[in-house]
GUFITI-740387 format. One line per 8 residues: number of its first residue (from 1); for each residue x, y, z of N, C-alpha, C, CB. Coordinates in pm, whole numbers, plus 32768, in hexadecimal, padded with zeros to 4 digits. Each point is the difference from the previous one (the first is absolute). Glycine has a CB too. Layout:
BEGIN
NUM = X:Y:Z:X:Y:Z:X:Y:Z:X:Y:Z | ...;
// end
This chain:
BEGIN
1 = 8E9D:F069:5DEA:7FA8:801B:7F8D:7FE0:8095:7FFD:7F9C:7F16:800B | 8062:812C:7F7C:7FE5:808D:7FF5:7F70:8022:801D:80B4:800D:7F5C | 7F33:8077:80B3:7F78:802D:801D:7FA2:7FE2:7F8B:805D:80B4:8092 | 7FD6:7F54:7EF4:7FB0:7FE5:7F89:8008:7F6C:7FDF:8028:80EA:7FA9 | 7F63:7ED4:8050:7FFB:7F70:7FEA:7FA1:7FE0:7F8C:8031:7FD7:80F5 | 7FFC:803A:7E8F:7FAA:7FE6:7F8C:7FCB:7F72:8000:8081:80A9:7F7E | 7F04:7F48:8055:7FC5:7F7B:7FEF:802A:7FCD:7F77:7F38:8037:8097 | 8112:7F5B:7F68:8031:7FC8:7F81:7F8C:7FBF:7FB5:80E6:7FDB:8064;
9 = 7F09:804E:7F20:7F8E:7FCF:7FB2:802D:7FCF:7F77:7F69:809E:8079 | 8040:7F13:7F4C:8011:7FD4:7F75:7F8D:803A:7FB0:8078:7F29:8046 | 7FA5:8109:7F42:7F9B:8041:7FAD:7FC7:7F9F:7F99:8073:80DC:8022 | 7F0A:7F2F:7FCB:7FBD:7FB8:7F93:7F9F:8062:7FC1:8018:7F1C:8073 | 7FBD:80C5:7F12:7FA3:8057:7FBA:7F83:7FB1:7FDC:80BF:808C:7FA4 | 7ECF:7FB4:8070:7F80:7FC1:7FE0:7FB3:8062:7FA8:7FFC:7F79:80DB | 7FE9:8060:7EAA:7FB5:8056:7FA3:7F6B:7FEA:8014:80BD:7FF9:7F59 | 7EFA:8077:80B6:7F70:7FF5:8015:7FBE:8083:7FD7:8022:7F5C:80BD;
17 = 7F79:809C:7EEF:7FAC:8072:7FD9:8052:8074:7FC7:7F5D:7FBC:80B0 | 810E:8025:7F0A:8050:8068:7FC2:806E:8039:8056:7F3A:8033:7F80 | 80DA:7F96:80F7:8066:8031:805D:8063:7F8F:801D:7F5C:80A5:8067 | 8124:7F7B:7F96:8066:7FA0:802B:801E:801B:8093:8065:7FF0:7F15 | 7F57:7FC8:8143:8012:8010:8090:8087:7FC6:802A:7F08:7FF5:8023 | 813E:8052:8034:8077:7FCA:803E:7FD7:7FC7:8087:809A:80A5:7F87 | 7F8B:7EDF:8092:7FDE:7FBC:807D:8082:7FD8:8044:7F22:7FAC:7FA4 | 80F4:808C:80D1:8079:7FDF:804C:7FDB:7F9C:806D:8065:80E5:7FD1;
25 = 7FEC:7EB4:803A:7FEA:7F99:8065:807C:7FF4:8057:7F60:7F84:7F69 | 808C:8052:8114:8071:7FED:805B:805F:7F9C:7FC0:7F72:8032:80CC | 810D:7FF1:7F2D:8061:7FAE:7FB9:801D:7F7E:804B:8063:80CF:7F9E | 7FD4:7ED2:8019:8025:7F80:803E:8069:8017:806D:7FCD:7F87:7F2A | 808B:80DB:80C3:8064:801D:8066:7FBE:8033:8080:80A8:8034:7F4C | 7EF4:8024:80A5:7FBB:8032:8076:7FB6:7F91:8047:7FE9:80DE:7F91 | 7FDE:7EC5:8022:7FBB:7F8F:803F:8062:7FA8:804D:7F54:8003:7F48 | 8123:7FEC:8081:8066:7FB1:8046:8027:8043:8084:8055:7FA8:7F23;
33 = 7FB6:80DD:80D9:8022:8048:807B:7F93:7FF1:8069:8084:80A3:7F7A | 7F01:7F61:805A:7F92:7FED:805E:8007:7F74:803C:7F71:80A4:7F80 | 80A8:7EF9:802B:8008:7F76:8030:8073:7FEE:8062:7F9D:7FB2:7F28 | 80CB:80A0:80C8:8072:7FF3:805A:7FEE:804B:8083:808F:7FE6:7F39 | 7EFD:805D:80D5:7FE4:8045:807D:8007:8097:7FF8:8058:7F3C:806E | 7FD4:80FA:7F20:8000:8092:7FED:7F7A:8026:7FC3:80FE:8009:7FE3 | 7EA4:8023:8071:7F78:8016:7FD3:7FF5:807A:7FA4:7FB0:7F98:80D4 | 7FF6:805F:7ECA:7FDB:8073:7FB1:7FAB:805D:8058:8007:7F79:7F28;
41 = 7FED:8109:80B5:7FB2:805C:8052:7F6E:7FD7:8007:809D:80B7:7FC2 | 7F25:7F60:80AF:7F74:7FDF:8012:7FA9:8063:7FB2:8031:7F9E:80E3 | 7F51:8039:7EFD:7FA6:8058:7FB7:7FDA:807B:8052:7FA9:7F39:7F85 | 804A:80B8:80FB:7FD3:806C:8055:8060:8011:8075:7F11:7FD6:7FBC | 812E:809C:804E:8059:801B:8071:7FB0:8041:8070:80C6:801A:7F66 | 7F45:7FB7:8117:7FAE:8036:806D:8028:808D:8028:7FE0:7F19:804F | 809E:810C:7FA2:802E:8084:802B:7FFE:8061:7F8B:8090:7F96:80B1 | 7F6B:80EC:7F70:8004:8067:7F99:8092:801A:7FDB:7F28:8069:8055;
49 = 8105:7F74:7F32:808C:8010:7FDC:8026:8090:7FDE:7FFB:7F17:7FAD | 7FA1:8144:8052:801A:8089:7FD7:800F:8060:8076:7F82:7FCF:7F31 | 806A:8002:8149:800B:8056:8077:8064:7FC7:8062:7F12:8049:7FE2 | 816D:7FDA:8016:803B:8047:7F8C:802F:7F9A:7F99:8048:80C1:8093 | 7FD2:7F69:7EF1:8037:7FA3:7F9D:8091:7FDE:8020:7F65:805D:7F51 | 80CA:7F31:807B:808C:7FDB:8016:805C:806A:7FC4:7FC2:7F0B:7FFF | 809E:8128:804C:8059:8068:7FCA:8045:7FD6:7F7F:8023:804D:80E8 | 8006:7F35:7F0E:8048:7FD3:7F89:7FA7:7FFE:7F84:8093:7F78:8095;
57 = 7EEB:8086:7F7E:7FA3:7FFD:7F8F:7FC7:8089:7FDF:7FC8:7F17:803F | 8051:814B:8016:7FC4:8084:7FEF:804C:8050:7F96:7FB3:7FFC:80F0 | 8007:8029:7EA7:803C:804F:7F94:8011:8090:802C:7F99:7F69:7F55 | 8001:80CE:80EF:8008:808A:802F:7F7A:8045:7FF9:80ED:8008:7FB7 | 7F15:8079:806C:7F87:8051:7FFF:7FD5:801C:7F70:8042:8069:80DD | 7F3E:7F82:7F08:7FC9:801F:7F7D:7FAC:807E:8002:8002:7F0E:7FCA | 7FC5:8110:80AB:7FAD:8077:8012:7FEC:8013:8095:7F8A:7FDF:7F1F | 8038:808E:810C:7FE3:8010:808F:7FA7:7F92:8039:8018:80F4:7FE0;
65 = 7F9F:7EC6:7FC9:7F9F:7F9C:802F:8028:7F71:7FE2:7F54:80AA:7FE1 | 8112:7F42:7FCA:801F:7F78:7FD3:8096:7FE6:8001:7F33:8002:7F73 | 80F0:7F7F:809F:808B:7FD4:7FFD:800B:7F89:7F9F:8026:8050:80F0 | 804E:7FA2:7ED1:8016:7F91:7FA5:8048:7F8E:8045:8008:80A0:7F44 | 7FC3:7EE5:80AA:8038:7F89:803F:8007:7F91:7F97:7FA3:8042:80E4 | 80CC:7F79:7F13:800A:7F8F:7FA4:7FB1:7F89:8037:80E3:8051:7FB2 | 7EDB:7F68:7FF3:7FBB:7F86:8027:8069:7F99:802C:7F3F:802F:7F5C | 80B1:7F9F:811E:8062:7FA1:8037:8002:7F7E:7FB1:7FE0:8065:80E2;
73 = 7FAB:7F71:7EEC:7FF6:7F80:7FB9:7FCD:8019:7F71:7FD4:7F86:80DA | 8079:80BA:7ED1:7FCE:8021:7F7B:7FFB:7F86:7FA3:805A:80E5:801E | 7F3E:7F16:7F92:7FF8:7FA2:7F91:8034:8044:7F82:7F39:7F89:8069 | 80AA:80F9:7F8B:8030:8053:7F92:8073:8056:8035:7F1A:8002:7F8E | 8157:8005:802C:8071:8050:8032:7FDD:8094:8010:8098:7F5E:7F92 | 7FAC:80E4:80CF:7FF3:8090:8017:7F70:8028:8022:80C0:8025:7F64 | 7F01:7F8A:80ED:7F74:8015:8027:7FFC:8062:8075:7FBF:7F16:7FB0 | 8006:8161:8039:7FFB:806A:8064:7F78:8008:8040:80AC:807E:7F81;
81 = 7F53:7F91:8104:7F85:801A:804C:7FFD:8094:8026:7FFA:7F11:8059 | 7F97:8130:7F8F:7FEE:808E:8020:7FA1:8004:8077:8025:804F:7F0D | 8014:7FCB:8169:7FBB:7FE6:807F:7FDF:8083:8048:8077:7F23:8013 | 7F13:80E7:8026:7FDF:8075:8051:8052:7FFE:8080:7F16:8008:7F9F | 8118:806D:808C:8053:8008:8078:7FB3:7FD2:807C:8080:80BC:7F99 | 7F04:7F70:8071:7FAB:7FD9:806F:7FA2:7F91:7FD3:800E:80E8:8063 | 7FC1:7ECC:7FFD:7FA4:7F94:7FDB:7F80:8039:7FC5:8060:7F6E:80B5 | 7F7E:8062:7ED5:7F81:801F:7FBD:7FCC:7F7C:7FCB:8046:80EF:7FC0;
89 = 7F38:7EF3:804F:7FCC:7F80:7FD0:8011:7FEF:7F69:7F5D:8002:80BB | 80C7:7F88:7F1C:8013:7FE3:7F72:7F7F:8011:7FB1:80B7:7F62:803D | 7ED7:809A:8006:7F80:800C:7FBB:7FD4:8090:7FEB:7FC3:7F27:8063 | 808B:813A:7FCF:7FD8:808D:7FF3:800D:802E:7F6F:804A:802B:80EC | 7F5B:802E:7EEA:800B:8038:7F7B:8080:8051:7FF3:7F06:8007:7FED | 8137:7FF4:7F9E:8079:804E:7FE7:7FDF:8094:7FF7:8066:7F3D:7F87 | 7FFD:8118:8097:7FEB:8090:7FF7:806F:8040:7FAD:7F8C:7FFF:80E0 | 8072:8085:7F17:805F:8046:7FAB:8090:7FEA:802E:7F51:80AA:7FCF;
97 = 80C5:7F4A:80B5:8087:7FE4:8032:8034:7F7B:7FCA:7FCE:8084:80CF | 7FDA:7F18:7F2D:8028:7F7E:7FCB:8025:800A:7F6D:7F6A:7F90:80A5 | 8046:80B9:7F0E:801D:800B:7F71:8079:8059:7FE6:7F0D:7FDE:7FD1 | 810B:8086:8085:8075:8056:7FEF:8080:7FAE:800B:7F7F:80C3:805D | 8086:7EE3:8006:807A:7FB0:8010:800A:7F97:7F91:7FF9:8026:80F9 | 7F95:7FA7:7ED7:8004:7FA2:7F91:8031:8045:7F81:7F44:7F7D:8067 | 8090:80FF:7F83:8031:804D:7F8D:8097:8013:800A:7F22:8076:7FEE | 810E:7FAA:8089:8091:8012:8011:804B:7F80:7FDB:7FD5:80A9:80B5;
105 = 7FF9:7EE6:7F78:8043:7F81:7FE3:7FFC:7FE0:7F6B:7FC4:7FAD:80E4 | 7FC8:8068:7EDC:7FF2:7FE1:7F73:8051:8061:7FA9:7F1C:7FA2:802E | 80FB:80D8:8003:8054:805E:7FB7:8090:7FD1:7FFC:7F67:80BA:8043 | 80C2:7EFD:8025:808A:7FCE:8008:800F:7F78:7FBE:801C:807F:80D3 | 7F7B:7F2E:7F36:8008:7F76:7FD1:7F88:7FE5:7FA5:807B:7FB7:80D2 | 7FA0:801E:7EB3:7F93:7FD4:7FA8:7FD2:7F79:8033:805C:8081:7F35 | 7F3C:7F80:811C:7FD7:7F86:8043:7F6A:7FF0:8005:80CE:800D:8086 | 7F09:7F8C:7FC0:7F73:7FE4:801B:7FE9:8014:8095:7FF0:7F5C:7F3D;
113 = 7FC0:8107:80E6:7FD5:8011:808B:7F7E:7FB4:8015:8070:80E2:800E | 7F81:7EE4:8069:7F83:7FB8:8019:7FDC:8003:8093:802F:7F6C:7F3D | 7F50:807C:80DB:7FC8:8009:8087:7F9C:7F8F:8012:8021:80FC:8007 | 7FF3:7EB5:8063:7FA5:7F94:8024:7FAF:8030:8078:809E:7F4B:7FA7 | 7EE7:80DD:8042:7FB0:8038:806D:7FB6:7F90:8049:7FE5:80D8:7F81 | 8056:7EF9:80EB:7FC1:7F9A:8053:8031:7F74:7FE4:7F3C:8091:8009 | 80AF:7F17:8057:8031:7F77:7FF5:7FC4:7FB8:7F89:801D:7FFA:80F7 | 7F62:801D:7EEC:7FC1:7FBC:7F8F:8036:8030:7F79:7F34:7FE5:808C;
121 = 8117:808A:7F76:8040:8031:7F86:8093:7FD6:7FF9:7F61:80C1:7FFF | 80CD:7EF1:8063:8088:7FCE:7FFE:8060:8047:805D:7FD4:7FC2:7F1B | 7FF9:8099:813B:8058:8045:805E:802E:7FA0:806D:7F8C:80DA:7FD1 | 80F6:7F2B:8050:8037:7FAB:8068:801A:804A:8081:8065:7F76:7F4E | 7F8B:810F:80B0:8013:8052:8078:7F8F:8066:800A:80FC:7FE1:7FF4 | 7EDD:803F:8085:7F94:8062:8015:8032:808F:7FFD:7F87:7F56:8087 | 80FB:80C0:7F85:8039:8087:7FFA:8003:802E:7F6E:808D:7FD5:80D1 | 7F3B:80A1:7F14:7FF4:802D:7F76:8088:8006:7FB9:7F35:8082:8041;
129 = 80D0:7F42:7F49:8077:8005:7FAD:7FDA:7FED:7F6E:808D:7FA9:80BE | 7FA4:80AF:7EEF:7FFC:7FEB:7F71:8080:7FB7:7FD8:7F71:80D1:7FDA | 8092:7EFD:7FAC:8075:7FB4:7FD5:8027:802A:7F73:7FBE:7F3F:8093 | 80C2:80AE:7F4C:8032:8026:7F7D:8068:7F9A:7FD3:7FD5:80F4:8030 | 801B:7EDB:7F54:8064:7FA8:7FC4:8028:803C:7F79:7FA1:7F32:8077 | 80E0:80C3:7F66:802D:8039:7F7F:7FC6:7FB3:7F8B:80D4:804D:806D | 7F23:7FF9:7F22:7FD9:7FC2:7F82:807C:7FE8:7FAB:7F1D:8070:8009 | 80DE:7F2A:7FA1:7F8F:7FA7:7FE6:7FF0:7F95:806B:8020:802A:7F0E;
137 = 7F65:7FA6:8101:7FE9:7F91:805D:8043:7F81:7FCF:7F27:8067:8044 | 80E2:7F8D:7F3A:803D:7F8A:7FC3:8026:8026:7F71:7F79:7F5E:8091 | 80E9:805E:7F37:8025:801C:7F76:7F92:7FD5:7FA0:80F1:7FE6:803D | 7F07:805C:7F53:7F9B:7FDD:7F9D:7FCB:807C:7FBB:7FC3:7F38:8087 | 7FCD:80B8:7F34:7FC9:806C:7FB0:7FC7:8070:8057:7FCD:7F5B:7F4E | 8009:8084:812C:7FBD:8062:8056:8049:800A:8085:7F24:7FCF:7F91 | 80F1:80AE:809D:803C:8014:8084:7FA8:7FC3:806E:806D:80D2:7FAD | 7F10:7F39:803F:7F9C:7FC8:805B:7FA9:7FA3:7FAC:8002:80CE:809C;
145 = 7FFD:7EB1:7F7D:7FBA:7FA3:7FA6:7F70:8026:7FE2:8092:7F53:8059 | 7F21:80DF:8009:7F73:801F:7FEB:7FEC:8071:7F9D:7FD2:7FB2:80E6 | 8097:809E:7F01:7FF1:806E:7F9F:7FE2:7FCE:7F73:809C:8085:808C | 7F77:7EFC:7F5A:7FDC:7FC9:7F7E:7F6C:8011:7FE1:80BA:7F5C:8019 | 7EF4:80B9:804F:7F70:800F:7FEE:7FD2:8091:800E:7FE4:7F1A:8057 | 807B:8144:7FAE:7FDC:808C:8019:7FEB:804D:7F7E:8082:7FF6:80D4 | 7F48:7FCB:7EC4:7FF8:8042:7F7F:7F78:803C:7FE0:80AC:7F63:7FB6 | 7EF0:8085:809E:7F7C:803A:7FE6:7FB7:8012:8084:7FF7:7F94:7F1C;
153 = 7FBF:80DB:80EB:7FB8:801B:807C:7F81:804F:7FE3:80D7:7FFF:8080 | 7ED1:8001:7FE2:7F83:804A:7FFB:8004:8069:806C:7F80:7F3A:7FA5 | 807F:8145:8036:800E:806D:8060:7F7A:8020:8041:80BF:805E:7F7B | 7F47:7FC2:8105:7F8A:8029:804C:802C:806B:8062:7F90:7F1B:7FE8 | 806C:8162:7FED:802E:806B:8056:8097:7FFB:8010:7F25:7FFF:8077 | 8109:800B:8006:8090:8004:801B:8042:7F79:7FF4:7FD7:80BE:8095 | 7FDA:7ED6:7F72:803B:7F7A:7FFC:7FC9:7FB2:7F8A:801B:8003:80F9 | 802A:7F91:7EE8:7FDC:7FAE:7F8D:7FF7:7F6D:802A:806F:80A5:7F64;
161 = 7F5F:7F0B:803F:8000:7F6F:8010:804B:7FC4:7F8B:7F23:8003:807E | 8140:7FAA:7F9F:804C:7FBD:7F96:7FAC:7F8C:7FCB:80DE:8042:806A | 7F05:7FC0:7F16:7F9E:7FA4:7FC8:802E:7F6E:8003:7FB3:80B9:7F70 | 80D0:7F30:8096:8032:7F76:7FF9:8021:7FC6:8089:8059:8035:7F1F | 7F95:8017:814B:8015:7FC9:8086:7F7E:7FC0:8031:80B3:80AF:8032 | 7F4F:7ED1:7FF0:7F84:7FB9:8021:7FD8:8004:8093:8034:7F6D:7F43 | 8004:80F1:8109:7FDA:800E:808D:7FDC:8092:801B:8099:7F3F:8043 | 7F19:80D8:8026:7FD5:8087:8022:807A:8057:8020:7F23:7FA7:8056;
169 = 80DE:80D6:7F77:8072:8057:8016:7FDA:808E:7FD8:80A1:7F42:7FD8 | 7FB9:811B:8042:7FF8:8088:7FCB:808C:8028:7FD4:7F3C:803E:8098 | 80CD:8005:7EF6:8080:8020:7FC2:8006:8095:7FE3:800F:7F1A:7F9A | 8068:8120:8074:8015:808D:7FDD:8087:800E:7FBD:7F6F:804D:80C0 | 8093:7FFD:7ED3:807B:801C:7FB7:802D:808D:8024:7FBF:7F63:7F41 | 80C0:80AC:80E4:8033:8084:8027:801C:8056:7F86:8062:7F9B:80CE | 7F93:80E8:7F46:8023:805E:7F98:8098:7FFD:7FE9:7F38:8092:803C | 80F4:7F82:7F47:8090:8008:7FE6:8040:8071:8051:7FDB:7FA5:7F18;
177 = 809D:8045:8114:804F:8063:804A:7FC6:8022:808A:8045:805C:7F25 | 7F5F:7F51:810C:7FC4:801C:8083:806A:8008:806E:7F30:7F8C:7FB5 | 8136:8020:8042:8063:7FF8:806C:8064:8073:7FFD:7FE7:7F0A:7FFA | 800E:814E:7FA3:8059:8073:7FFD:7FE2:8064:8070:8014:7FE2:7F08 | 7F73:801C:812C:7FD9:8055:8071:7FD0:7FA2:806F:7FBF:80C8:7F68 | 809A:7F0E:80F3:7FDD:7F9A:8063:7F84:801F:8053:80EF:7FCC:8008 | 7F01:80B2:8025:7F8C:8022:8052:7F7F:7FEC:7FB2:808A:80A5:8081 | 7F75:7F82:7F01:7F8A:7FED:7FAD:7FE7:7F6C:7FE6:8027:80DF:7F95;
185 = 8044:7ED5:8058:7FF2:7F71:7FE9:7FBC:7FBD:8078:80CE:8003:7F6E | 7F5B:8021:810D:7FC5:7FC4:8077:7F6C:8025:800B:80DF:8009:8072 | 7F00:8075:7F71:7F74:802A:8005:7FAC:7FB7:7F98:8049:80E0:8053 | 7FED:7F15:7F34:7FB6:7FBC:7F95:7FEE:7F6D:801F:805A:80A5:7F5B | 800C:7F1B:80D9:7FF4:7F74:8024:7F99:7FED:806F:80EF:7FDB:7FBD | 7F0C:8081:80A2:7F9C:7FF8:806A:7F73:800C:7FC8:80A5:8061:80A1 | 7F4A:7FFA:7EFE:7F7D:8011:7FC2:7FD4:7F82:7FB7:802F:80F3:7FE8 | 802C:7ED4:7FC9:7FE0:7F87:7FB6:7FE8:7F8A:805D:8088:8054:7F41;
193 = 7FC7:7FA4:8129:7FEE:7F96:8064:7F75:8007:803D:80F7:8004:8031 | 7EDD:8074:7FF5:7F7A:8010:803A:7F95:7FD3:7F9E:8053:80C0:808C | 7FBF:7F62:7EF5:7FA0:7FD5:7F9A:8001:7F69:7FF0:801E:80DB:7F8A | 8059:7EE8:807D:8008:7F6F:7FF3:7FC0:7FBA:8077:80D2:801B:7F7C | 7F46:8018:80FC:7FC3:7FC3:8076:7F68:8003:7FF8:80C8:8044:8087 | 7F01:8029:7F44:7F70:8007:7FED:7FD1:7F9E:7F94:8004:80F1:8049 | 804B:7F06:7F4B:7FD9:7FAA:7F90:7FFD:7F6D:8025:8062:80A7:7F67 | 7FFA:7F2C:80F0:8001:7F72:8026:7FB2:7FE5:8080:80DE:7FEA:7F90;
201 = 7EE1:807D:80A7:7FA8:7FEC:8072:8041:8004:8088:7F7B:7F7E:7F6A | 8103:80A8:809E:8045:8002:8082:7FC6:806B:805A:80CF:7FAB:7F93 | 7F26:80D0:8039:7FD0:806D:8056:7F6C:7FF6:801E:80B2:8090:7FA1 | 7F05:7F21:8012:7F72:7FEB:8020:7FF0:7FBE:8087:7FCD:7FEE:7F0E | 8094:7FC1:8119:7FF6:7FB0:807A:8051:8038:8074:7FDB:7F3C:7F70 | 8064:8139:807C:8050:803A:806B:7FA9:805C:8054:80D0:7FF0:7F73 | 7F29:7FF5:810F:7FB4:8058:8059:8042:8089:8005:7FB3:7F3A:8089 | 7FFC:812F:7F74:8036:8088:7FFD:8058:801D:8078:7F37:8048:7F82;
209 = 80AC:7F76:80EE:804E:801B:8079:806E:7F9A:8017:7F36:8068:8061 | 80E2:7F40:7F3F:8067:7F9A:8013:8047:7FE4:7F7C:7F7B:7F9A:80BC | 80D2:80C9:7F10:8047:7FEA:7F82:8071:7F9B:800A:7FC6:80E7:7FC5 | 8056:7EE9:80B4:806A:7F9D:8011:7FD3:7F72:7FE4:8062:8095:80A7 | 7F1F:7F56:7F3A:7FCE:7F7B:7FE4:7FC0:7FFD:7F77:7FDD:7FD6:80F6 | 806F:8003:7EA6:7FCC:7FF7:7F78:7FF6:7F6F:7FD6:8063:80E0:7FC9 | 7F46:7F02:7FD7:8000:7F7A:7FC5:8087:7FE6:7FBD:7F05:8009:7FDD | 8123:7F79:8014:8084:7FE2:7FC7:8007:8021:7F6B:801B:7F4D:80AA;
217 = 805A:80E3:7F2E:8018:801C:7F72:8096:8005:7FE8:7F26:8081:7FEB | 8101:7F77:7F96:808B:8013:7FD7:800A:807B:7FA8:802C:7F08:800D | 8043:8140:8001:801B:8073:7FAC:808A:7FEF:7FC1:7F6F:8095:8091 | 809A:7F82:7EEC:807E:7FF9:7FB8:8017:8085:7FB9:7FEA:7F04:7FE1 | 8090:8133:8029:801E:8084:7FC9:8088:7FFE:7FBB:7F76:806D:80B5 | 8090:7FC9:7ED2:807F:8016:7FBA:8007:8094:7FDB:8005:7F11:7FA5 | 8061:8115:8012:8008:808A:7FCF:7F96:801D:7F97:80F4:7FFD:802F | 7ECB:7F9C:7F9D:7FA5:8010:7F90:7F6E:7FE7:8021:80BB:7FBE:7F71;
225 = 7F28:7FEE:80F3:7F76:7FDA:801A:7FEC:7FD3:8090:7FE9:7FC0:7F10 | 7F96:8031:8115:7FDB:7FCF:8084:7F8A:7F9F:7FF0:8052:80D8:8071 | 7FB4:7EB9:7FD7:7F9A:7F98:7FF7:7FD5:7FD9:808C:805F:7FAC:7F26 | 7F1E:8050:80F1:7FC9:7FD6:8082:7FA6:7F87:7FEC:800B:80ED:8057 | 8002:7EB1:8002:7FB4:7F82:7FF6:7FC5:7FDF:8088:8096:7FAC:7F45 | 7EE5:8047:80C7:7FC5:7FD6:8080:801A:7F6C:8018:7F4E:80B1:7FEA | 80BB:7F29:8092:801E:7F74:8023:7F8F:7FC3:8051:80F5:8034:7FFE | 7EF1:7F4D:7FE8:7F9D:7FB5:804D:8042:7F9D:805F:7F61:8019:7F44;
233 = 8119:7FBB:809C:8048:7FA4:8058:8095:8002:7FDD:7F33:7F6E:8016 | 811D:8065:804B:8091:8005:7FF1:8035:7F92:7FA5:800E:8065:80E1 | 7FB6:7F24:7F27:803C:7F8B:7FC0:7FA4:7FC0:7F9A:8082:7FDC:80CD | 7FBD:7FE8:7ED0:7FBD:7FA2:7FA8:8035:7F77:8027:7FE5:80A9:7F41 | 7FC3:7F03:80F4:802E:7F82:8039:8066:8022:806C:7FD8:7F80:7F25 | 80A6:8056:80CF:8064:8023:8065:805F:806D:7FCF:7FF1:7F17:8057 | 7FF6:8120:7F32:805B:805F:7FC1:7FDC:808E:8029:8022:7F64:7F3E | 8038:80DF:8108:7FE9:808C:8027:8017:805B:7F89:8045:7FCD:80ED;
241 = 7F6A:809C:7F0B:800A:8060:7F92:8004:808D:803A:7F86:7F64:7F63 | 80E0:80E9:8076:8001:808E:8025:7FFA:8053:7F81:8084:7FD0:80D5 | 7F9B:80B2:7F35:7FF1:8059:7F8D:8053:7FD4:7F88:7FD4:80B8:809E | 80A1:7F0B:7F7A:8055:7FD8:7F90:7FBC:7F9A:7FA6:80C6:802D:808F | 7EDC:7F87:7FA8:7FB6:7FA1:7FAC:7FB9:8046:7F8D:7FE3:7F6E:80C6 | 7FE8:810B:7F55:7FB7:804A:7F99:805D:804A:7FA2:7F43:8017:809F | 813F:7FE1:7F7C:8066:802F:7FA1:802E:7F8D:7FA7:8049:80B0:80A3 | 7F90:7ED3:7F82:802C:7F8B:7FB4:8071:7FB5:8040:7FB8:8073:7F37;
249 = 805C:7FA0:814D:806C:7FBE:8049:7FC6:7FB8:8079:80A7:80AF:7FB3 | 7F6A:7ECD:8051:7FC8:7FAE:806A:806D:7FB1:8047:7F28:7FF0:7F81 | 80B9:7FE1:80F7:8060:7FB6:8051:7FBD:7F83:8038:807C:80D5:803B | 7FC7:7EBA:7FB9:7FCD:7F83:803A:806D:7FC5:8058:7F67:7FD6:7F3A | 8070:7FDA:8127:805F:7FCB:8061:8034:7F75:7FDE:7F8D:8087:80A8 | 802A:7F30:7F06:802C:7F77:7FE3:7FC2:7FCF:7F7E:8018:7FD2:80F7 | 800A:7FB1:7EE6:7FD1:7FC7:7F82:7F69:7FED:7FFF:80DB:7F8D:7FE9 | 7EEA:8058:808B:7F6F:7FEF:8007:7FB8:8080:7FDA:801E:7F54:80B3;
257 = 8012:811E:7F82:7FC3:8080:7FDF:8018:8024:7F6E:801E:804A:80EC | 8057:7F97:7EDF:801C:801A:7F73:7FA1:7FB0:7FA7:80F1:802F:8037 | 7EF9:7F55:7FED:7FA5:7FAB:7FB1:7F71:8037:8004:8092:7F37:8031 | 7F43:80F6:8045:7F7A:8038:800E:7FF1:8080:7FAE:7FF0:7F9D:80E5 | 8079:80B4:7F18:7FFB:807C:7FB3:7FF8:7FE1:7F6B:8085:8076:80B3 | 7FCC:7F2B:7F1E:7FFD:7FDE:7F71:7F78:7FC7:7FD9:80F8:7FD4:8006 | 7ECF:7FDA:8050:7F7F:7FC0:7FE0:7F8F:8067:7FF9:804F:7F2E:806E | 7FB1:8130:7FF0:7F97:8066:8004:8016:806C:7F98:7FE2:7FD2:80F2;
265 = 809D:8052:7EF9:8022:8071:7FAB:800C:807E:8053:7F8C:7F94:7F3E | 80E2:80B9:80AF:8014:8078:8051:7F8D:8064:7FFA:80F0:7FE0:7FDC | 7ED3:8033:7FB0:7F95:8063:7FF6:7F84:7FD3:804B:805A:8049:7F22 | 7F89:7F37:80DE:7F90:7FCE:804F:801C:8013:8095:7FC9:7F57:7F4D | 80B5:8096:80DA:8028:8017:808A:7FE5:8091:8027:80AF:7F4B:7FEC | 7F76:8114:7FBD:7FEC:808E:801F:7F6B:8021:8007:80D9:8038:7F91 | 7EDA:7F91:8014:7F6E:8018:8003:7FC4:7FCF:8083:7FF7:7FEB:7F06 | 803D:7FA4:812C:7FC7:7FC4:8078:801A:8053:807D:801D:7F23:7F97;
273 = 8053:8125:806F:8021:804B:8079:7FD8:8091:7FF9:80BA:7F66:8023 | 7F20:80C9:7F65:7FD0:808A:7FF3:7F68:8000:8007:80CA:8040:7F73 | 7EFF:8027:80CC:7F6D:8005:800C:7FC8:8069:7FA1:800E:7FB8:80F1;
// end
């Protein structure tokens, strides 16, 4: 078996609150493989897979501080992990080095970058890693399903609130042509990120002497905008939610979870896990 082991999924769509959510579930073929003794990957791996990463999965150096690694078990094709070379806690606040490498990746790939800060935000590893998936997330009118609600906002200083999003968040729209000067783009993203962390209350709870321990949150970044969402818990019922959920992309493991998601509604699920 190759180093890359995609999780085979089946796609369904659930319309809720003006968004066509894409919901991927473990495919019947994958379930048959599990039944035959070929287990699906566990939710939590005990070892650190990034020290060192598997050579066959390593894309290469992205910066002096970060390396690119392919997700071994991708649900979305071409899923890139942007990993710090040295161990850094996943709960640490991002810095300009993190945004510089994210800018480099987004300059090459029109994608969605995201960050799950802590286990309650959907992180599966404690070693700091940002993630990037190409756009569109799914075919349809919107490259990112949640963008269907990005048509009105209320500005408050450097950050805004999207009026149609029913969960706590902070939003920032990038200036046109920002990515033409990568160093400036990284600085500007860092500035907006700091404002967002203050707006959603993350930095209020960070001890001045311990920036490595922040409350859980999700961050989503494209070439056009950045969205931050505070988290209160990882799961709705048994359904895990990471940053992609707030883009309009969810994952369920079986028919029971799919039924629970349809009954509750995806937007109610997001409201329940965001604080």
